[in-house]
C-alpha positions in Angstrom: 0.0 0.0 0.0 1.3 3.4 -0.9 1.8 6.0 1.8 3.9 9.1 2.3 7.6 8.8 3.3 10.2 11.4 4.0 13.7 10.4 2.7 16.7 12.3 4.1 20.0 12.1 2.3 23.2 13.5 3.6 26.2 14.4 1.4 28.9 16.9 0.7 28.0 19.6 -1.7 28.9 18.1 -5.1 27.7 19.2 -8.5 25.4 16.8 -10.3 24.4 14.8 -7.2 20.8 16.1 -7.4 20.5 14.9 -11.0 21.8 11.4 -10.1 19.4 11.2 -7.1 16.4 12.2 -9.2 17.3 9.6 -11.8 16.9 6.9 -9.1 13.3 8.0 -8.6 12.6 8.3 -12.3 13.9 4.8 -13.0 11.5 3.4 -10.4 8.6 5.6 -11.6 8.3 7.3 -8.2 7.2 11.0 -8.3 8.9 13.4 -5.9 6.1 15.3 -4.1 8.5 17.8 -2.4 12.3 18.4 -2.4 14.3 20.7 -0.1 18.1 20.9 0.1 20.0 22.9 2.7 23.0 22.8 4.9 22.8 20.5 7.9 23.9 21.0 11.5 27.2 19.3 10.6 29.6 21.8 8.8 30.2 20.8 5.1 27.3 18.3 5.1 24.1 19.0 3.1 20.7 17.5 3.8 18.2 16.6 1.1 14.6 16.2 2.3 12.5 14.4 -0.2 8.8 13.5 0.2 7.4 10.6 -1.9 4.2 8.5 -2.0 5.3 4.9 -2.4 5.2 1.5 -0.8 7.7 0.8 2.0 9.3 -1.9 -0.1 9.9 0.6 -3.0 11.1 3.3 -0.6 13.7 0.9 1.0 15.0 0.0 -2.5 15.3 3.7 -3.5 17.2 4.5 -0.3 19.5 1.6 -1.0 20.1 2.8 -4.5 20.7 6.4 -3.4 23.3 5.2 -0.8 25.3 3.6 -3.6 25.9 7.1 -5.1 29.5 8.0 -4.6 28.9 11.4 -2.9 26.1 10.3 -0.6 27.2 9.7 3.0 24.0 8.2 4.3 20.3 8.1 3.5 17.3 7.3 5.7 13.6 7.0 5.3 10.9 7.9 7.8 7.1 8.0 8.1 5.4 11.4 8.9 4.8 10.2 12.4 8.6 9.9 13.0 9.2 13.4 11.9 8.5 17.0 12.8 7.9 18.9 9.6 6.6 22.2 8.2 6.2 24.0 4.9 5.9 27.7 4.2 3.4 29.3 1.8 3.2 32.8 0.5 0.0 34.3 -0.9 -0.3 37.6 -2.8 -3.7 39.2 -2.8 -4.9 42.6 -4.0 -4.7 45.2 -1.2 -8.0 46.7 -2.5 -9.7 43.4 -1.7 -8.2 43.6 1.8 -9.8 47.0 2.3 -13.1 46.1 0.7 -13.8 43.2 3.1 -12.6 42.3 6.6 -12.9 38.6 5.6 -9.2 38.2 4.5 -8.0 39.7 7.8 -10.2 37.2 9.7 -8.8 34.3 7.6 -5.2 35.5 8.3 -5.8 35.6 12.0 -7.8 32.4 12.3 -5.2 30.4 10.3 -2.2 31.7 12.3 -0.8 33.4 9.2 0.8 36.8 9.1 1.1 39.7 6.7 4.6 40.2 5.4 4.2 43.2 3.1 1.5 45.7 2.1 1.8 47.9 -0.9 -0.9 49.9 -2.8 -1.3 47.1 -5.3 -0.8 43.9 -3.3 -0.5 42.3 0.2 1.7 39.3 0.9 0.6 36.8 3.5 2.8 34.0 5.0 1.5 30.8 6.5 3.7 28.0 8.0 2.2 24.6 8.6 1.5 21.2 7.0 0.5 21.1 3.3 -3.2 20.6 4.2 -3.2 23.8 6.3 -1.5 25.9 3.7 -3.8 24.5 0.9 -6.9 25.2 3.0 -5.9 28.9 3.4 -5.2 29.1 -0.3 -8.7 27.8 -1.1 -10.2 30.4 1.3 -8.2 33.3 0.0 -8.8 32.3 -3.6 -12.4 33.2 -3.2 -11.0 36.7 -3.3 -8.6 35.9 -6.2 -5.1 35.1 -5.1 -2.7 36.8 -7.5 0.2 34.5 -6.8 0.8 31.5 -4.6 3.9 29.4 -3.7 4.6 26.7 -1.2 8.0 25.5 -0.2 9.3 22.0 0.0 9.1 20.2 3.3 11.6 20.9 6.0 11.8 18.1 8.6 13.6 16.8 11.7 13.4 13.4 13.2 11.6 13.0 16.5 14.4 10.5 17.5 16.7 12.3 20.0 19.8 10.6 18.6 21.1 12.1 15.4 21.7 8.9 13.3 24.0 10.6 10.9 26.3 11.7 13.7 26.4 8.1 15.0 27.1 6.8 11.5 30.0 9.3 11.0 31.5 8.4 14.4 31.4 4.7 13.5 32.8 5.3 10.1 35.7 7.5 11.4 36.5 4.8 14.1 36.6 2.2 11.3 38.8 4.3 9.1 41.2 4.9 12.1 41.5 1.1 12.5 42.6 0.8 8.9 45.4 3.3 9.4 
């Protein structure tokens, strides 16, 4: 049965790695729902956060294939319940609409969103939350004609108090020292 998984990949910052990683998904006909790449807490190490809808068996195979990439240090997969995650969404609406009705202001307050910028022509609203929450606000605001909308990829941390990458790197370094 297909369900949502969050795959985290740790690597050094190498050109072309993203292309090689996406090819692994393409070959297995798995669509990437969300992709975010940023520096991790470990200097020089980058973290890819990829959301997919797949079976656990397919996800395990993909993670295994990704780990075979030369520049990948380690890859993990998690369920949503094992992660703390958020997305950010920006909405641009007409400032005139904001003045004509107090409904948009009520929507912003009730959803926990905030206004980032107001000009004569437009107002930008920001909402942080899960995809369902940011989508719900979009649907409400779109009754008043959203001019532009964008949602980020997912950012996520494990609920596990132990950073598995740090443990992996310690074990690897200890093994390499034994070889010397």
